[in-house]
C-alpha positions as CSV (number, residue, x, y, z in Angstrom):
1,X,2.4,-6.9,-12.3
2,X,3.1,-10.4,-13.5
3,X,0.6,-12.5,-15.5
4,X,0.2,-14.9,-12.5
5,X,-0.6,-12.0,-10.2
6,X,-3.2,-10.6,-12.6
7,X,-4.7,-14.1,-13.2
8,X,-5.0,-14.7,-9.4
9,X,-6.6,-11.2,-9.0
10,X,-9.1,-12.0,-11.8
11,X,-10.0,-15.4,-10.2
12,X,-10.5,-13.9,-6.7
13,X,-12.6,-11.0,-8.1
14,X,-14.8,-13.4,-10.1
15,X,-15.2,-15.7,-7.1
16,X,-16.5,-12.9,-4.9
17,X,-13.7,-13.3,-2.3
18,X,-12.5,-9.8,-3.1
19,X,-14.9,-6.9,-2.9
20,X,-14.1,-3.7,-4.8
21,X,-15.3,-0.5,-3.2
22,X,-15.3,2.5,-5.5
23,X,-14.1,5.6,-3.6
24,X,-14.2,7.8,-6.7
25,X,-15.0,11.5,-6.1
26,X,-16.2,13.9,-8.8
27,X,-13.6,16.5,-9.3
28,X,-14.7,20.1,-9.7
29,X,-13.0,23.5,-9.2
30,X,-14.4,23.9,-5.7
31,X,-13.1,20.5,-4.6
32,X,-10.9,20.8,-1.5
33,X,-7.2,20.7,-2.0
34,X,-4.3,20.2,0.4
35,X,-2.7,23.4,1.7
36,X,1.1,22.9,1.6
37,X,3.7,24.9,3.5
38,X,5.0,27.7,1.2
39,X,8.4,26.1,1.1
40,X,6.9,22.9,-0.4
41,X,5.1,24.6,-3.3
42,X,1.6,24.9,-4.4
43,X,-1.0,22.2,-5.1
44,X,-3.0,23.2,-8.2
45,X,-6.8,23.3,-7.9
46,X,-8.8,21.1,-10.4
47,X,-9.3,22.9,-13.8
48,X,-11.1,21.6,-16.9
49,X,-10.8,23.4,-20.2
50,X,-12.8,22.3,-23.2
51,X,-10.6,22.2,-26.3
52,X,-13.3,20.9,-28.8
53,X,-16.4,18.8,-29.0
54,X,-18.8,17.6,-31.6
55,X,-21.1,20.4,-32.9
56,X,-21.8,22.1,-36.2
57,X,-18.1,22.9,-36.5
58,X,-16.9,19.3,-36.0
59,X,-14.8,17.3,-34.9
60,X,-16.8,14.3,-33.7
61,X,-15.4,13.9,-30.2
62,X,-15.0,15.6,-26.9
63,X,-11.5,16.9,-26.1
64,X,-10.5,18.5,-22.9
65,X,-7.4,19.6,-21.0
66,X,-7.4,19.2,-17.3
67,X,-4.9,20.0,-14.5
68,X,-4.9,19.2,-10.8
69,X,-2.5,18.2,-8.1
70,X,-1.8,14.4,-8.2
71,X,-3.2,14.0,-4.7
72,X,-6.5,15.5,-5.6
73,X,-9.7,13.6,-4.6
74,X,-8.9,10.0,-4.0
75,X,-5.5,10.4,-5.8
76,X,-5.0,10.9,-9.5
77,X,-2.2,8.3,-9.7
78,X,-3.1,4.6,-10.0
79,X,-2.1,2.3,-7.1
80,X,-0.6,-0.4,-9.3
């Protein structure tokens, strides 16, 4: 995306002429997933695995691994 495109988008957003609607869904293991035909493969369900987090053992951050199909929820991939 060019600087001029980003600049125009920023101006339109700040002017109120563009309204952003957040369609975010909270992913969880029970979130519905698309059922593909067997010949197309399998769409993975959402999975979150804690690697580490701050506690008496350290380290001072949360660290997770997650996996899901890219079309989970409102899409995992960015539209830009």
